KOLTI-200734 format. One line per 5 residues: their letters; for each residue x, y, z of N, C-alpha, C. Coordinates in steps of 0.1 Angstrom, whole numbers. Layout:
// KOLTI-200734
A	X:Y:Z:X:Y:Z:X:Y:Z; ...
This chain:
// KOLTI-200734
MLKNK	-51:100:192:-43:106:182:-44:122:183; -56:127:186:-57:141:187:-50:146:200; -50:138:210:-42:142:222:-28:145:220; -22:137:211:-7:138:208:-5:143:194; -13:153:189:-12:157:176:1:164:172
DRYDM	9:168:183:22:174:181:32:164:176; 30:151:176:39:141:172:36:135:158; 25:140:152:20:135:139:20:145:129; 22:141:116:19:149:104:6:145:99; -4:153:102:-18:150:98:-23:158:86
SEFNP	-14:162:78:-18:171:67:-24:163:56; -22:150:55:-27:141:44:-42:138:45; -48:140:57:-61:138:58:-70:147:51; -80:143:44:-89:152:36:-98:160:46; -98:173:46:-106:181:56:-121:179:53
HHPLF	-124:175:41:-138:173:38:-144:160:41; -136:150:45:-140:137:47:-149:136:60; -161:130:59:-169:130:71:-164:123:83; -156:113:81:-150:106:93:-136:110:97; -127:113:87:-114:116:90:-110:131:89
GKFHD	-120:139:85:-118:153:84:-114:160:97; -118:155:108:-114:161:121:-99:159:124; -92:150:118:-78:148:120:-69:157:111; -75:164:102:-67:173:93:-60:184:101; -47:186:99:-40:197:106:-27:199:98
NTNKK	-24:211:93:-12:214:86:0:218:94; -1:218:107:9:223:116:23:216:114; 23:203:113:35:195:112:37:190:97; 32:197:88:33:192:74:48:191:69; 52:179:66:66:176:61:76:180:70
VLGKF	74:178:83:84:181:94:91:167:97; 104:168:96:112:155:99:110:151:113; 109:138:115:108:131:128:93:130:132; 84:134:125:70:133:128:64:120:121; 55:113:129:48:101:123:39:105:112
KEEFS	40:98:101:31:102:89:21:91:87; 9:94:83:-1:84:81:-1:79:67; 3:66:66:4:60:52:-9:57:46; -19:55:54:-32:51:49:-43:61:53; -40:74:52:-50:84:55:-62:83:47
NRVIT	-73:86:52:-86:86:45:-90:72:40; -84:61:46:-86:48:42:-89:39:55; -97:29:53:-100:20:64:-93:7:61; -84:3:70:-77:-10:68:-86:-22:71; -87:-31:62:-96:-43:64:-88:-55:67
QVICP	-76:-57:61:-68:-69:63:-53:-65:62; -45:-72:70:-31:-70:71:-24:-84:72; -14:-86:63:-7:-99:64:8:-95:64; 15:-99:75:29:-97:77:37:-110:79; 41:-117:69:47:-130:71:62:-129:77
RPKMY	69:-118:74:82:-116:79:84:-101:80; 95:-98:87:99:-83:89:101:-77:75; 97:-65:73:99:-58:60:92:-65:48; 82:-73:51:74:-79:41:59:-79:45; 51:-71:39:37:-70:43:28:-66:32
TVKSM	15:-69:33:5:-65:24:-7:-60:32; -13:-49:27:-25:-43:35:-36:-41:24; -48:-46:28:-60:-43:20:-68:-32:27; -72:-22:20:-79:-11:26:-90:-6:17; -100:1:22:-111:7:15:-112:22:17
AALHK	-116:29:7:-118:43:7:-131:47:0; -137:57:4:-150:62:-2:-146:70:-15; -152:67:-26:-150:74:-38:-155:89:-37; -147:98:-42:-151:111:-42:-146:119:-55; -154:129:-59:-151:137:-70:-154:152:-65
NNEFQ	-144:161:-68:-146:175:-64:-150:177:-50; -143:169:-41:-146:170:-26:-160:166:-22; -167:159:-31:-180:153:-27:-179:138:-28; -184:131:-18:-183:117:-17:-194:111:-24; -192:101:-32:-202:94:-41:-210:85:-33
KDDEG	-224:86:-35:-233:76:-28:-242:69:-38; -246:57:-34:-255:49:-43:-269:54:-41; -278:46:-47:-292:50:-47:-298:49:-32; -293:41:-24:-298:39:-10:-291:49:-1; -282:57:-6:-275:67:3:-263:62:10
NWIME	-258:51:6:-246:45:12:-234:49:3; -223:51:10:-210:55:3:-206:45:-7; -201:48:-18:-195:39:-28:-181:37:-24; -176:25:-20:-163:22:-16:-154:16:-27; -142:19:-27:-132:12:-36:-122:5:-27
ESDTK	-118:-7:-31:-108:-15:-23:-95:-14:-31; -84:-14:-23:-71:-14:-29:-62:-22:-19; -51:-27:-25:-41:-33:-17:-27:-27:-19; -19:-27:-8:-5:-22:-9:4:-34:-5; 14:-36:-13:23:-47:-10:38:-41:-10
KVKGI	45:-45:1:59:-42:2:67:-54:5; 78:-55:-2:87:-66:0:101:-61:-2; 109:-61:9:123:-55:8:131:-66:0; 139:-61:-9:149:-70:-16:143:-76:-29; 131:-73:-32:124:-79:-44:121:-67:-53
NKTAV	123:-68:-66:120:-58:-76:106:-53:-75; 104:-40:-74:90:-34:-73:80:-38:-84; 85:-39:-96:76:-43:-106:72:-58:-105; 80:-67:-100:77:-80:-97:66:-81:-86; 68:-73:-76:58:-73:-65:45:-67:-70
KNQIT	45:-57:-78:33:-51:-83:25:-60:-93; 32:-66:-102:26:-73:-113:24:-89:-111; 33:-95:-103:33:-109:-102:29:-115:-88; 31:-108:-77:28:-113:-64:15:-108:-60; 6:-117:-55:-8:-113:-51:-9:-114:-36
FEDFA	-21:-109:-32:-24:-109:-18:-26:-123:-13; -30:-132:-22:-32:-146:-18:-18:-153:-16; -8:-149:-24:6:-153:-22:11:-151:-8; 8:-139:-3:12:-135:11:5:-144:21; -8:-147:19:-16:-155:28:-11:-169:28
RVLEV	-7:-174:16:-1:-188:15:12:-189:22; 20:-179:21:33:-179:28:31:-180:43; 21:-172:48:19:-172:62:12:-184:67; 2:-190:60:-6:-201:65:1:-214:63; 7:-217:51:12:-230:47:27:-230:47
NEQTC	34:-218:49:48:-216:48:54:-221:35; 46:-218:24:50:-222:10:58:-211:4; 70:-214:-1:78:-204:-8:72:-200:-21; 72:-187:-25:67:-183:-38:79:-178:-46; 80:-183:-58:91:-178:-67:85:-173:-80
RNKRI	91:-162:-85:87:-156:-98:99:-154:-107; 98:-156:-119:109:-153:-129:108:-139:-134; 120:-132:-135:119:-119:-141:130:-118:-152; 127:-111:-162:137:-109:-173:144:-96:-172; 157:-97:-174:166:-85:-172:174:-84:-185
PKLCS	172:-72:-192:180:-70:-204:195:-68:-201; 203:-75:-209:218:-74:-207:225:-71:-220; 236:-64:-220:243:-60:-231:256:-68:-231; 259:-76:-241:271:-84:-241:277:-83:-255; 289:-78:-257:295:-77:-271:286:-70:-281
SALYG	280:-59:-277:272:-51:-285:259:-58:-290; 255:-69:-283:243:-76:-286:234:-75:-273; 222:-72:-275:212:-72:-264:204:-84:-264; 204:-90:-252:196:-103:-250:190:-102:-236; 180:-111:-235:173:-111:-221:178:-123:-213
DTNKE	179:-122:-200:184:-131:-191:173:-133:-180; 171:-145:-175:161:-148:-165:167:-150:-152; 162:-143:-142:166:-145:-127:154:-149:-120; 156:-157:-109:145:-161:-101:145:-154:-87; 134:-148:-84:133:-141:-71:123:-149:-62
STQ	127:-149:-49:119:-157:-40:113:-149:-29; 101:-152:-24:95:-145:-13:92:-154:-1; 102:-158:6:100:-166:18:109:-162:29
């Protein structure tokens, strides 16, 4: 990556990070056409991609406050785990609140379709009521 740094926007890397700090460079910051790091300062631990434009990524990052990384009593970094979920064509709040990492794994391993109901407010003849639609992730 450092050999071809003219192709990347590496401004998102934390310059104080002990592992990823060497990648920080503001040269191509917000330049169109440059590759951007979606998981800068994070270590990707698991990826599940059951279909195109449908994926989930589990990653870990070291906790830090005021550019100092937090360590436990034994001197090890304190890590926090997070997951990122993307599904094209499904409401973002449904993906965030209702679809889990395990749902992605089930779709991939068992080919089981996952459906969730969502409520949509509708206005009809000056009366507001809720309607239910079903969204599918297969």
